[in-house]
The first five atom37 places (N, CA, C, CB, O) and aatype in JSON, in Angstrom:
{
  "aatype": [12, 13, 5, 10, 19, 1, 19, 16, 3, 6, 10, 14, 7, 3, 13, 6, 1, 10, 1, 15, 0, 0, 0, 0, 3, 7, 18, 1, 8, 10, 3, 1, 10, 15, 5, 3, 17, 10, 16, 7, 0, 5, 1, 13, 0, 7, 3, 7, 6, 0, 10, 10, 0, 0, 18, 5, 6, 7, 6, 10, 19, 7, 9, 7, 7, 19, 16, 1, 6, 14, 15, 6, 16, 0, 6, 14, 0, 10, 1, 10, 1, 1, 10, 13, 19, 8, 14, 7, 0, 1, 1, 2, 7, 0, 0, 1, 16, 9, 19, 0, 0, 10, 19, 8, 6, 7, 13, 3, 2, 0, 16, 10, 10, 16, 19, 8, 0, 7, 3, 0, 16, 0, 15, 0, 13, 17, 6, 0, 5, 7, 13, 1, 1, 19, 16, 7, 1, 0, 17, 15, 8, 6, 10, 1, 1],
  "atom_mask": [
    [1, 1, 1, 1, 1],
    [1, 1, 1, 1, 1],
    [1, 1, 1, 1, 1],
    [1, 1, 1, 1, 1],
    [1, 1, 1, 1, 1],
    [1, 1, 1, 1, 1],
    [1, 1, 1, 1, 1],
    [1, 1, 1, 1, 1],
    [1, 1, 1, 1, 1],
    [1, 1, 1, 1, 1],
    [1, 1, 1, 1, 1],
    [1, 1, 1, 1, 1],
    [1, 1, 1, 0, 1],
    [1, 1, 1, 1, 1],
    [1, 1, 1, 1, 1],
    [1, 1, 1, 1, 1],
    [1, 1, 1, 1, 1],
    [1, 1, 1, 1, 1],
    [1, 1, 1, 1, 1],
    [1, 1, 1, 1, 1],
    [1, 1, 1, 1, 1],
    [1, 1, 1, 1, 1],
    [1, 1, 1, 1, 1],
    [1, 1, 1, 1, 1],
    [1, 1, 1, 1, 1],
    [1, 1, 1, 0, 1],
    [1, 1, 1, 1, 1],
    [1, 1, 1, 1, 1],
    [1, 1, 1, 1, 1],
    [1, 1, 1, 1, 1],
    [1, 1, 1, 1, 1],
    [1, 1, 1, 1, 1],
    [1, 1, 1, 1, 1],
    [1, 1, 1, 1, 1],
    [1, 1, 1, 1, 1],
    [1, 1, 1, 1, 1],
    [1, 1, 1, 1, 1],
    [1, 1, 1, 1, 1],
    [1, 1, 1, 1, 1],
    [1, 1, 1, 0, 1],
    [1, 1, 1, 1, 1],
    [1, 1, 1, 1, 1],
    [1, 1, 1, 1, 1],
    [1, 1, 1, 1, 1],
    [1, 1, 1, 1, 1],
    [1, 1, 1, 0, 1],
    [1, 1, 1, 1, 1],
    [1, 1, 1, 0, 1],
    [1, 1, 1, 1, 1],
    [1, 1, 1, 1, 1],
    [1, 1, 1, 1, 1],
    [1, 1, 1, 1, 1],
    [1, 1, 1, 1, 1],
    [1, 1, 1, 1, 1],
    [1, 1, 1, 1, 1],
    [1, 1, 1, 1, 1],
    [1, 1, 1, 1, 1],
    [1, 1, 1, 0, 1],
    [1, 1, 1, 1, 1],
    [1, 1, 1, 1, 1],
    [1, 1, 1, 1, 1],
    [1, 1, 1, 0, 1],
    [1, 1, 1, 1, 1],
    [1, 1, 1, 0, 1],
    [1, 1, 1, 0, 1],
    [1, 1, 1, 1, 1],
    [1, 1, 1, 1, 1],
    [1, 1, 1, 1, 1],
    [1, 1, 1, 1, 1],
    [1, 1, 1, 1, 1],
    [1, 1, 1, 1, 1],
    [1, 1, 1, 1, 1],
    [1, 1, 1, 1, 1],
    [1, 1, 1, 1, 1],
    [1, 1, 1, 1, 1],
    [1, 1, 1, 1, 1],
    [1, 1, 1, 1, 1],
    [1, 1, 1, 1, 1],
    [1, 1, 1, 1, 1],
    [1, 1, 1, 1, 1],
    [1, 1, 1, 1, 1],
    [1, 1, 1, 1, 1],
    [1, 1, 1, 1, 1],
    [1, 1, 1, 1, 1],
    [1, 1, 1, 1, 1],
    [1, 1, 1, 1, 1],
    [1, 1, 1, 1, 1],
    [1, 1, 1, 0, 1],
    [1, 1, 1, 1, 1],
    [1, 1, 1, 1, 1],
    [1, 1, 1, 1, 1],
    [1, 1, 1, 1, 1],
    [1, 1, 1, 0, 1],
    [1, 1, 1, 1, 1],
    [1, 1, 1, 1, 1],
    [1, 1, 1, 1, 1],
    [1, 1, 1, 1, 1],
    [1, 1, 1, 1, 1],
    [1, 1, 1, 1, 1],
    [1, 1, 1, 1, 1],
    [1, 1, 1, 1, 1],
    [1, 1, 1, 1, 1],
    [1, 1, 1, 1, 1],
    [1, 1, 1, 1, 1],
    [1, 1, 1, 1, 1],
    [1, 1, 1, 0, 1],
    [1, 1, 1, 1, 1],
    [1, 1, 1, 1, 1],
    [1, 1, 1, 1, 1],
    [1, 1, 1, 1, 1],
    [1, 1, 1, 1, 1],
    [1, 1, 1, 1, 1],
    [1, 1, 1, 1, 1],
    [1, 1, 1, 1, 1],
    [1, 1, 1, 1, 1],
    [1, 1, 1, 1, 1],
    [1, 1, 1, 1, 1],
    [1, 1, 1, 0, 1],
    [1, 1, 1, 1, 1],
    [1, 1, 1, 1, 1],
    [1, 1, 1, 1, 1],
    [1, 1, 1, 1, 1],
    [1, 1, 1, 1, 1],
    [1, 1, 1, 1, 1],
    [1, 1, 1, 1, 1],
    [1, 1, 1, 1, 1],
    [1, 1, 1, 1, 1],
    [1, 1, 1, 1, 1],
    [1, 1, 1, 1, 1],
    [1, 1, 1, 0, 1],
    [1, 1, 1, 1, 1],
    [1, 1, 1, 1, 1],
    [1, 1, 1, 1, 1],
    [1, 1, 1, 1, 1],
    [1, 1, 1, 1, 1],
    [1, 1, 1, 0, 1],
    [1, 1, 1, 1, 1],
    [1, 1, 1, 1, 1],
    [1, 1, 1, 1, 1],
    [1, 1, 1, 1, 1],
    [1, 1, 1, 1, 1],
    [1, 1, 1, 1, 1],
    [1, 1, 1, 1, 1],
    [1, 1, 1, 1, 1],
    [1, 1, 1, 1, 1]
  ],
  "atom_positions": [
    [[148.36, 99.24, 59.16], [148.87, 98.23, 58.27], [150.28, 97.86, 58.7], [148.84, 98.72, 56.8], [151.04, 98.69, 59.19]],
    [[150.62, 96.59, 58.51], [151.92, 96.08, 58.91], [152.71, 95.64, 57.7], [151.77, 94.92, 59.9], [152.16, 95.17, 56.71]],
    [[154.01, 95.79, 57.81], [154.92, 95.25, 56.81], [155.65, 94.1, 57.49], [155.91, 96.36, 56.26], [156.28, 94.28, 58.53]],
    [[155.58, 92.92, 56.88], [156.31, 91.77, 57.4], [157.59, 91.6, 56.61], [155.45, 90.49, 57.33], [157.58, 91.64, 55.38]],
    [[158.68, 91.42, 57.31], [159.99, 91.27, 56.69], [160.6, 89.96, 57.18], [160.92, 92.49, 57.02], [160.65, 89.7, 58.39]],
    [[161.07, 89.15, 56.26], [161.74, 87.9, 56.63], [163.13, 88.24, 57.16], [161.83, 86.92, 55.41], [163.91, 88.95, 56.51]],
    [[163.44, 87.75, 58.34], [164.74, 87.96, 58.95], [165.66, 86.85, 58.47], [164.64, 87.99, 60.53], [165.36, 85.66, 58.62]],
    [[166.8, 87.24, 57.88], [167.7, 86.22, 57.34], [169.12, 86.32, 57.87], [167.73, 86.33, 55.85], [169.63, 85.34, 58.42]],
    [[169.76, 87.45, 57.73], [171.17, 87.55, 58.08], [171.43, 87.96, 59.52], [171.83, 88.52, 57.17], [172.35, 87.44, 60.16]],
    [[170.65, 88.88, 60.03], [170.83, 89.34, 61.41], [169.5, 89.78, 61.97], [171.86, 90.5, 61.48], [168.58, 90.14, 61.23]],
    [[169.4, 89.76, 63.29], [168.18, 90.22, 63.94], [168.0, 91.7, 63.64], [168.22, 89.96, 65.48], [168.99, 92.41, 63.44]],
    [[166.77, 92.18, 63.61], [166.54, 93.61, 63.32], [167.33, 94.51, 64.26], [165.05, 93.94, 63.43], [167.55, 94.17, 65.43]],
    [[167.75, 95.65, 63.76], [168.55, 96.6, 64.54], [167.89, 97.03, 65.83], [0.0, 0.0, 0.0], [168.58, 97.3, 66.81]],
    [[166.57, 97.1, 65.85], [165.86, 97.53, 67.05], [165.28, 96.34, 67.83], [164.74, 98.51, 66.68], [164.34, 96.5, 68.61]],
    [[165.84, 95.15, 67.59], [165.39, 93.95, 68.3], [165.56, 94.1, 69.81], [166.16, 92.72, 67.79], [164.73, 93.61, 70.57]],
    [[166.62, 94.75, 70.25], [166.88, 94.88, 71.68], [165.72, 95.57, 72.4], [168.18, 95.67, 71.92], [165.41, 95.22, 73.54]],
    [[165.09, 96.53, 71.76], [163.92, 97.21, 72.35], [162.79, 96.21, 72.58], [163.44, 98.36, 71.42], [162.13, 96.23, 73.62]],
    [[162.58, 95.33, 71.6], [161.55, 94.31, 71.71], [161.92, 93.29, 72.79], [161.33, 93.61, 70.35], [161.07, 92.88, 73.58]],
    [[163.18, 92.87, 72.81], [163.65, 91.9, 73.79], [163.5, 92.46, 75.21], [165.11, 91.52, 73.52], [163.08, 91.74, 76.12]],
    [[163.84, 93.72, 75.39], [163.71, 94.36, 76.7], [162.26, 94.43, 77.14], [164.32, 95.77, 76.67], [161.95, 94.21, 78.32]],
    [[161.37, 94.72, 76.22], [159.94, 94.77, 76.55], [159.43, 93.39, 76.95], [159.13, 95.31, 75.35], [158.63, 93.28, 77.89]],
    [[159.88, 92.36, 76.27], [159.48, 90.99, 76.63], [159.98, 90.64, 78.03], [160.02, 89.97, 75.59], [159.25, 90.08, 78.83]],
    [[161.23, 90.97, 78.31], [161.8, 90.69, 79.63], [161.05, 91.45, 80.72], [163.3, 91.06, 79.66], [160.81, 90.91, 81.8]],
    [[160.68, 92.69, 80.45], [159.93, 93.48, 81.43], [158.56, 92.87, 81.71], [159.76, 94.92, 80.93], [158.01, 93.01, 82.8]],
    [[158.0, 92.17, 80.7], [156.71, 91.48, 80.86], [156.88, 90.11, 81.52], [156.02, 91.33, 79.51], [155.9, 89.42, 81.77]],
    [[158.14, 89.72, 81.78], [158.39, 88.42, 82.41], [158.61, 87.29, 81.43], [0.0, 0.0, 0.0], [158.64, 86.13, 81.83]],
    [[158.78, 87.6, 80.15], [158.99, 86.58, 79.13], [160.47, 86.53, 78.75], [158.12, 86.86, 77.87], [161.1, 87.57, 78.55]],
    [[161.01, 85.35, 78.65], [162.43, 85.18, 78.34], [162.66, 84.56, 76.96], [163.09, 84.31, 79.39], [163.8, 84.29, 76.58]],
    [[161.59, 84.33, 76.2], [161.77, 83.63, 74.92], [162.53, 84.47, 73.89], [160.41, 83.25, 74.36], [163.13, 83.91, 72.97]],
    [[162.52, 85.79, 74.01], [163.32, 86.58, 73.07], [164.79, 86.59, 73.49], [162.78, 88.01, 72.98], [165.67, 86.79, 72.66]],
    [[165.06, 86.39, 74.8], [166.45, 86.18, 75.22], [166.97, 84.92, 74.54], [166.55, 86.06, 76.79], [168.09, 84.89, 74.03]],
    [[166.15, 83.88, 74.55], [166.54, 82.61, 73.92], [166.72, 82.79, 72.42], [165.48, 81.52, 74.2], [167.67, 82.26, 71.85]],
    [[165.83, 83.52, 71.79], [165.96, 83.79, 70.35], [167.29, 84.48, 70.07], [164.79, 84.66, 69.85], [168.01, 84.09, 69.16]],
    [[167.62, 85.49, 70.85], [168.86, 86.23, 70.66], [170.07, 85.32, 70.83], [168.93, 87.4, 71.64], [170.99, 85.33, 70.01]],
    [[170.08, 84.54, 71.9], [171.19, 83.64, 72.17], [171.32, 82.58, 71.07], [171.01, 82.96, 73.53], [172.42, 82.33, 70.57]],
    [[170.21, 81.97, 70.68], [170.25, 80.95, 69.63], [170.71, 81.54, 68.31], [168.87, 80.32, 69.46], [171.42, 80.88, 67.55]],
    [[170.31, 82.77, 68.03], [170.71, 83.42, 66.78], [172.23, 83.67, 66.8], [169.94, 84.76, 66.59], [172.92, 83.39, 65.82]],
    [[172.72, 84.21, 67.92], [174.14, 84.53, 68.03], [175.03, 83.3, 67.92], [174.41, 85.24, 69.33], [176.09, 83.34, 67.31]],
    [[174.59, 82.19, 68.53], [175.4, 80.98, 68.51], [175.2, 80.16, 67.25], [175.08, 80.13, 69.72], [175.98, 79.25, 66.96]],
    [[174.15, 80.48, 66.49], [173.84, 79.7, 65.31], [173.0, 78.47, 65.61], [0.0, 0.0, 0.0], [172.73, 77.67, 64.71]],
    [[172.58, 78.3, 66.87], [171.77, 77.14, 67.26], [170.43, 77.13, 66.54], [171.56, 77.13, 68.77], [169.88, 76.06, 66.26]],
    [[169.88, 78.31, 66.25], [168.61, 78.41, 65.53], [168.61, 79.67, 64.69], [167.4, 78.42, 66.51], [168.67, 80.78, 65.21]],
    [[168.54, 79.49, 63.39], [168.53, 80.62, 62.47], [167.28, 80.64, 61.6], [169.77, 80.59, 61.59], [167.17, 81.47, 60.7]],
    [[166.33, 79.75, 61.84], [165.07, 79.73, 61.09], [165.35, 79.63, 59.59], [164.24, 81.0, 61.4], [164.73, 80.33, 58.78]],
    [[166.27, 78.75, 59.23], [166.72, 78.69, 57.83], [166.48, 77.33, 57.18], [168.17, 79.03, 57.76], [166.83, 77.15, 56.02]],
    [[165.89, 76.38, 57.89], [165.63, 75.07, 57.29], [164.4, 75.11, 56.4], [0.0, 0.0, 0.0], [163.73, 76.14, 56.29]],
    [[164.11, 73.99, 55.77], [162.91, 73.9, 54.93], [161.67, 74.24, 55.74], [162.78, 72.49, 54.32], [161.41, 73.63, 56.77]],
    [[160.93, 75.2, 55.26], [159.7, 75.6, 55.92], [159.89, 76.52, 57.11], [0.0, 0.0, 0.0], [158.91, 76.98, 57.69]],
    [[161.12, 76.81, 57.48], [161.36, 77.66, 58.62], [161.43, 79.13, 58.21], [162.65, 77.25, 59.33], [161.87, 79.45, 57.1]],
    [[161.0, 80.0, 59.1], [161.04, 81.44, 58.82], [160.95, 82.21, 60.12], [159.89, 81.85, 57.87], [160.33, 81.76, 61.08]],
    [[161.58, 83.37, 60.14], [161.44, 84.32, 61.22], [160.97, 85.62, 60.58], [162.8, 84.52, 62.03], [161.63, 86.15, 59.69]],
    [[159.83, 86.13, 61.05], [159.24, 87.33, 60.47], [159.22, 88.46, 61.49], [157.82, 87.04, 59.97], [158.86, 88.27, 62.65]],
    [[159.6, 89.63, 61.03], [159.53, 90.85, 61.84], [158.39, 91.7, 61.3], [160.89, 91.63, 61.82], [158.25, 91.87, 60.09]],
    [[157.59, 92.24, 62.2], [156.46, 93.09, 61.82], [156.8, 94.54, 62.13], [155.16, 92.66, 62.55], [157.21, 94.88, 63.24]],
    [[156.62, 95.38, 61.13], [156.88, 96.82, 61.27], [155.58, 97.58, 61.05], [157.97, 97.29, 60.27], [154.76, 97.21, 60.21]],
    [[155.42, 98.64, 61.81], [154.31, 99.56, 61.61], [154.91, 100.96, 61.59], [153.21, 99.41, 62.74], [155.54, 101.41, 62.55]],
    [[154.69, 101.64, 60.48], [155.25, 102.98, 60.28], [156.76, 102.99, 60.54], [154.55, 103.99, 61.19], [157.28, 103.92, 61.15]],
    [[157.44, 101.95, 60.06], [158.89, 101.86, 60.16], [159.43, 101.39, 61.5], [0.0, 0.0, 0.0], [160.65, 101.28, 61.66]],
    [[158.57, 101.12, 62.45], [159.01, 100.7, 63.79], [158.74, 99.21, 63.99], [158.28, 101.53, 64.89], [157.65, 98.72, 63.69]],
    [[159.75, 98.49, 64.5], [159.58, 97.07, 64.81], [158.57, 96.94, 65.94], [160.94, 96.41, 65.2], [158.77, 97.47, 67.03]],
    [[157.47, 96.22, 65.67], [156.43, 96.06, 66.7], [156.25, 94.61, 67.12], [155.12, 96.61, 66.19], [155.63, 94.34, 68.15]],
    [[156.76, 93.68, 66.34], [156.58, 92.28, 66.71], [157.49, 91.35, 65.93], [0.0, 0.0, 0.0], [158.11, 91.74, 64.94]],
    [[157.55, 90.11, 66.4], [158.38, 89.11, 65.76], [157.78, 87.74, 66.04], [159.86, 89.19, 66.26], [157.11, 87.55, 67.05]],
    [[158.03, 86.8, 65.17], [157.58, 85.43, 65.38], [158.19, 84.52, 64.34], [0.0, 0.0, 0.0], [158.56, 84.96, 63.25]],
    [[158.3, 83.26, 64.69], [158.94, 82.33, 63.78], [158.25, 80.98, 63.72], [0.0, 0.0, 0.0], [157.35, 80.68, 64.49]],
    [[158.71, 80.19, 62.76], [158.26, 78.81, 62.61], [159.49, 77.96, 62.33], [157.18, 78.68, 61.47], [160.32, 78.29, 61.48]],
    [[159.6, 76.84, 63.07], [160.72, 75.92, 62.91], [160.17, 74.49, 62.83], [161.73, 76.06, 64.09], [158.98, 74.25, 63.01]],
    [[161.06, 73.58, 62.56], [160.66, 72.18, 62.62], [160.21, 71.86, 64.04], [161.82, 71.24, 62.17], [160.8, 72.35, 65.01]],
    [[159.2, 71.04, 64.16], [158.75, 70.57, 65.48], [159.88, 69.73, 66.07], [157.4, 69.74, 65.38], [160.3, 68.75, 65.46]],
    [[160.38, 70.12, 67.26], [161.52, 69.39, 67.83], [161.19, 67.99, 68.34], [162.09, 70.19, 68.94], [162.1, 67.17, 68.51]],
    [[159.93, 67.7, 68.58], [159.53, 66.37, 69.06], [159.2, 65.48, 67.87], [158.33, 66.47, 70.02], [158.88, 65.95, 66.78]],
    [[159.29, 64.19, 68.11], [158.97, 63.22, 67.05], [157.47, 63.26, 66.75], [159.4, 61.78, 67.47], [156.64, 63.31, 67.66]],
    [[157.15, 63.25, 65.47], [155.75, 63.25, 65.04], [155.58, 62.22, 63.93], [155.3, 64.66, 64.56], [156.54, 61.84, 63.27]],
    [[154.35, 61.79, 63.74], [154.04, 60.81, 62.7], [153.83, 61.45, 61.34], [152.81, 60.01, 63.08], [153.66, 60.76, 60.34]],
    [[153.84, 62.76, 61.3], [153.6, 63.5, 60.06], [154.48, 64.74, 60.03], [152.09, 63.88, 59.92], [155.0, 65.15, 61.07]],
    [[154.65, 65.34, 58.86], [155.45, 66.57, 58.81], [154.83, 67.64, 59.72], [155.55, 67.11, 57.35], [153.65, 67.95, 59.62]],
    [[155.65, 68.2, 60.62], [155.15, 69.17, 61.59], [156.14, 70.3, 61.79], [154.86, 68.48, 62.93], [157.35, 70.12, 61.74]],
    [[155.58, 71.48, 62.01], [156.37, 72.68, 62.3], [155.8, 73.33, 63.55], [156.35, 73.68, 61.09], [154.62, 73.19, 63.86]],
    [[156.66, 74.05, 64.28], [156.23, 74.73, 65.5], [156.35, 76.24, 65.34], [157.05, 74.25, 66.7], [157.39, 76.75, 64.93]],
    [[155.27, 76.95, 65.66], [155.32, 78.4, 65.73], [155.9, 78.76, 67.08], [153.9, 79.05, 65.51], [155.51, 78.2, 68.11]],
    [[156.85, 79.71, 67.08], [157.54, 80.05, 68.32], [158.07, 81.47, 68.3], [158.68, 79.08, 68.56], [158.12, 82.13, 67.26]],
    [[158.46, 81.91, 69.48], [159.1, 83.22, 69.68], [158.21, 84.39, 69.27], [160.39, 83.28, 68.9], [158.71, 85.45, 68.89]],
    [[156.89, 84.21, 69.36], [155.97, 85.29, 69.02], [155.93, 86.31, 70.15], [154.55, 84.73, 68.75], [155.73, 85.95, 71.32]],
    [[156.12, 87.56, 69.8], [156.0, 88.64, 70.77], [155.65, 89.93, 70.04], [157.31, 88.81, 71.59], [156.2, 90.23, 68.98]],
    [[154.73, 90.67, 70.63], [154.37, 91.99, 70.12], [154.59, 93.0, 71.24], [152.88, 92.02, 69.61], [154.2, 92.77, 72.38]],
    [[155.22, 94.1, 70.89], [155.52, 95.15, 71.87], [154.21, 95.6, 72.53], [156.26, 96.35, 71.2], [153.2, 95.77, 71.84]],
    [[154.21, 95.81, 73.85], [152.98, 96.22, 74.55], [152.31, 97.45, 73.93], [153.29, 96.5, 76.0], [151.08, 97.54, 73.93]],
    [[153.07, 98.38, 73.42], [152.49, 99.58, 72.82], [151.81, 99.34, 71.49], [0.0, 0.0, 0.0], [151.14, 100.23, 70.96]],
    [[151.98, 98.14, 70.93], [151.39, 97.84, 69.63], [150.37, 96.71, 69.71], [152.49, 97.46, 68.63], [149.94, 96.18, 68.68]],
    [[149.99, 96.34, 70.9], [149.03, 95.24, 71.05], [147.61, 95.69, 70.77], [149.11, 94.66, 72.46], [147.27, 96.88, 70.82]],
    [[146.8, 94.71, 70.47], [145.36, 94.91, 70.22], [145.09, 95.66, 68.92], [144.73, 95.66, 71.37], [144.05, 96.29, 68.76]],
    [[146.05, 95.59, 67.99], [145.81, 96.24, 66.69], [146.04, 95.29, 65.53], [146.71, 97.45, 66.54], [146.08, 95.72, 64.37]],
    [[146.18, 94.0, 65.82], [146.28, 93.0, 64.76], [147.68, 92.55, 64.4], [0.0, 0.0, 0.0], [147.85, 91.75, 63.48]],
    [[148.69, 93.06, 65.09], [150.07, 92.68, 64.74], [150.29, 91.18, 64.94], [151.07, 93.47, 65.6], [150.81, 90.51, 64.05]],
    [[149.9, 90.66, 66.09], [150.12, 89.23, 66.35], [149.33, 88.37, 65.37], [149.72, 88.87, 67.8], [149.85, 87.39, 64.85]],
    [[148.09, 88.73, 65.1], [147.28, 87.97, 64.14], [147.91, 88.0, 62.75], [145.85, 88.52, 64.08], [147.88, 87.0, 62.03]],
    [[148.48, 89.14, 62.37], [149.12, 89.26, 61.06], [150.34, 88.35, 60.97], [149.52, 90.72, 60.79], [150.53, 87.65, 59.97]],
    [[151.17, 88.36, 62.01], [152.35, 87.5, 62.03], [151.93, 86.04, 61.98], [153.21, 87.77, 63.28], [152.47, 85.26, 61.19]],
    [[150.98, 85.66, 62.81], [150.54, 84.27, 62.87], [149.94, 83.82, 61.54], [149.52, 84.08, 64.0], [150.22, 82.71, 61.08]],
    [[149.12, 84.65, 60.93], [148.52, 84.28, 59.64], [149.6, 83.99, 58.6], [147.58, 85.4, 59.13], [149.5, 83.02, 57.84]],
    [[150.64, 84.81, 58.57], [151.73, 84.6, 57.62], [152.5, 83.32, 57.96], [152.68, 85.81, 57.61], [152.88, 82.57, 57.06]],
    [[152.74, 83.08, 59.23], [153.46, 81.88, 59.64], [152.65, 80.61, 59.37], [153.83, 81.95, 61.11], [153.22, 79.59, 58.96]],
    [[151.36, 80.67, 59.58], [150.49, 79.52, 59.28], [150.51, 79.25, 57.77], [149.04, 79.78, 59.77], [150.63, 78.1, 57.35]],
    [[150.39, 80.28, 56.99], [150.45, 80.13, 55.53], [151.77, 79.49, 55.12], [150.26, 81.5, 54.82], [151.8, 78.53, 54.34]],
    [[152.85, 80.03, 55.64], [154.19, 79.51, 55.35], [154.3, 78.05, 55.82], [155.27, 80.38, 56.04], [154.81, 77.19, 55.1]],
    [[153.83, 77.8, 57.03], [153.94, 76.46, 57.6], [153.19, 75.42, 56.82], [0.0, 0.0, 0.0], [153.7, 74.32, 56.59]],
    [[151.97, 75.73, 56.4], [151.17, 74.75, 55.68], [151.68, 74.51, 54.26], [149.74, 75.21, 55.63], [151.22, 73.58, 53.6]],
    [[152.61, 75.31, 53.79], [153.27, 75.0, 52.52], [154.24, 73.83, 52.7], [154.02, 76.23, 51.99], [154.66, 73.23, 51.71]],
    [[154.6, 73.52, 53.96], [155.64, 72.53, 54.22], [155.27, 71.44, 55.22], [156.85, 73.22, 54.7], [156.06, 70.52, 55.44]],
    [[154.11, 71.51, 55.83], [153.73, 70.54, 56.84], [152.21, 70.42, 56.91], [154.3, 70.93, 58.22], [151.48, 71.29, 56.44]],
    [[151.76, 69.33, 57.51], [150.33, 69.14, 57.7], [149.89, 69.44, 59.12], [149.94, 67.72, 57.34], [148.7, 69.53, 59.41]],
    [[150.87, 69.59, 60.01], [150.58, 69.86, 61.42], [151.43, 71.04, 61.88], [150.86, 68.6, 62.28], [152.65, 71.06, 61.69]],
    [[150.77, 72.01, 62.5], [151.46, 73.14, 63.12], [151.2, 73.07, 64.62], [150.98, 74.52, 62.52], [150.08, 72.79, 65.05]],
    [[152.24, 73.31, 65.4], [152.12, 73.21, 66.85], [152.57, 74.52, 67.51], [152.94, 72.03, 67.38], [153.28, 75.32, 66.91]],
    [[152.14, 74.7, 68.74], [152.64, 75.79, 69.59], [152.68, 75.28, 71.02], [151.73, 77.08, 69.48], [152.01, 74.31, 71.37]],
    [[153.48, 75.93, 71.83], [153.5, 75.66, 73.26], [153.13, 76.96, 73.96], [154.9, 75.1, 73.73], [153.97, 77.84, 74.15]],
    [[151.87, 77.06, 74.34], [151.38, 78.27, 75.02], [151.92, 78.27, 76.45], [149.82, 78.34, 75.02], [151.72, 77.3, 77.19]],
    [[152.58, 79.33, 76.83], [153.21, 79.39, 78.14], [152.29, 79.75, 79.29], [0.0, 0.0, 0.0], [152.63, 79.53, 80.45]],
    [[151.12, 80.32, 78.97], [150.21, 80.72, 80.04], [148.79, 80.8, 79.49], [150.64, 82.08, 80.67], [148.56, 80.58, 78.3]],
    [[147.85, 81.12, 80.36], [146.43, 81.14, 79.97], [146.14, 82.2, 78.91], [145.55, 81.39, 81.19], [145.32, 81.98, 78.03]],
    [[146.81, 83.34, 78.99], [146.6, 84.39, 78.0], [147.06, 83.91, 76.63], [147.34, 85.68, 78.39], [146.37, 84.12, 75.63]],
    [[148.22, 83.29, 76.57], [148.73, 82.76, 75.31], [147.82, 81.65, 74.79], [150.17, 82.24, 75.47], [147.55, 81.57, 73.59]],
    [[147.36, 80.81, 75.68], [146.46, 79.73, 75.29], [145.19, 80.28, 74.63], [146.09, 78.88, 76.52], [144.77, 79.79, 73.58]],
    [[144.6, 81.29, 75.24], [143.38, 81.9, 74.68], [143.68, 82.53, 73.32], [142.82, 82.97, 75.65], [142.86, 82.44, 72.41]],
    [[144.84, 83.16, 73.18], [145.22, 83.75, 71.89], [145.3, 82.67, 70.82], [146.57, 84.5, 72.01], [144.71, 82.83, 69.75]],
    [[146.02, 81.58, 71.1], [146.19, 80.54, 70.09], [144.86, 79.9, 69.73], [147.17, 79.47, 70.58], [144.63, 79.56, 68.57]],
    [[144.0, 79.72, 70.69], [142.68, 79.16, 70.41], [141.87, 80.11, 69.53], [141.92, 78.87, 71.72], [141.12, 79.65, 68.66]],
    [[142.0, 81.4, 69.74], [141.32, 82.39, 68.89], [141.86, 82.36, 67.46], [141.47, 83.8, 69.49], [141.18, 82.8, 66.53]],
    [[143.09, 81.85, 67.28], [143.68, 81.75, 65.95], [143.33, 80.43, 65.27], [145.19, 81.91, 66.04], [143.79, 80.16, 64.16]],
    [[142.53, 79.61, 65.93], [142.09, 78.35, 65.35], [142.84, 77.12, 65.83], [0.0, 0.0, 0.0], [142.51, 76.0, 65.42]],
    [[143.83, 77.29, 66.69], [144.56, 76.14, 67.23], [143.7, 75.47, 68.28], [145.94, 76.58, 67.83], [142.94, 76.12, 69.0]],
    [[143.83, 74.16, 68.37], [143.04, 73.39, 69.34], [143.96, 72.88, 70.43], [142.29, 72.22, 68.65], [145.07, 72.4, 70.17]],
    [[143.48, 72.98, 71.67], [144.24, 72.51, 72.84], [144.36, 70.99, 72.78], [143.56, 72.96, 74.17], [143.4, 70.29, 72.45]],
    [[145.56, 70.48, 73.1], [145.8, 69.03, 73.16], [146.52, 68.71, 74.46], [146.63, 68.55, 71.93], [147.13, 69.58, 75.08]],
    [[146.45, 67.46, 74.86], [147.16, 67.0, 76.05], [148.0, 65.79, 75.68], [146.17, 66.65, 77.21], [147.76, 65.14, 74.66]],
    [[148.98, 65.5, 76.51], [149.83, 64.34, 76.29], [150.82, 64.49, 75.15], [0.0, 0.0, 0.0], [151.36, 63.49, 74.67]],
    [[151.05, 65.71, 74.7], [152.0, 65.99, 73.61], [153.09, 66.92, 74.12], [151.27, 66.61, 72.38], [153.0, 67.45, 75.23]],
    [[154.11, 67.11, 73.32], [155.19, 68.04, 73.66], [154.78, 69.47, 73.37], [156.46, 67.69, 72.89], [155.56, 70.4, 73.59]],
    [[153.57, 69.66, 72.89], [153.05, 71.0, 72.59], [151.66, 71.11, 73.23], [152.99, 71.27, 71.04], [151.04, 70.11, 73.57]],
    [[151.19, 72.34, 73.38], [149.9, 72.55, 74.04], [148.73, 72.7, 73.08], [149.97, 73.75, 74.91], [147.59, 72.43, 73.43]],
    [[149.04, 73.15, 71.85], [147.99, 73.42, 70.86], [148.47, 72.99, 69.48], [147.59, 74.91, 70.85], [149.67, 72.99, 69.19]],
    [[147.51, 72.64, 68.63], [147.88, 72.27, 67.27], [146.82, 72.73, 66.28], [148.08, 70.76, 67.16], [145.67, 72.99, 66.63]],
    [[147.26, 72.83, 65.04], [146.39, 73.21, 63.93], [146.75, 72.28, 62.78], [146.56, 74.73, 63.52], [147.93, 72.12, 62.45]],
    [[145.75, 71.66, 62.18], [145.97, 70.75, 61.06], [145.46, 71.33, 59.76], [145.31, 69.4, 61.34], [144.43, 72.0, 59.72]],
    [[146.2, 71.05, 58.7], [145.79, 71.5, 57.37], [144.62, 70.69, 56.92], [146.95, 71.38, 56.35], [144.11, 70.9, 55.82]]
  ]
}
């Protein structure tokens, strides 16, 4: 079972462990999250925005957020981003739990949710979560309410 905690004032104390694991896997999006958080460029604090940390037995195992879609859209849209689950906690539902909460949160404030899958593995994950692949957009997948 996972406990989801909304991140508001500061990144979790053990965020560096998660960021290091992402970097070791070749992903830099948690570096960007850290930098944006420190500079105030992105704090996941606007309407409909949220950053959630997932804990299992008191240990930070994953993180993910939802922000306003940065590209122009014809309808209210939010983007799920910065999703990462520590390799030691994968395949046990952590990512699905985070995404389900973010989708629920997102659909309270928008009719369109988007993601930008960085690779084939991410693409397959988002499709398994119900997102549909799109082309010609600033995002790779979308989910409509």
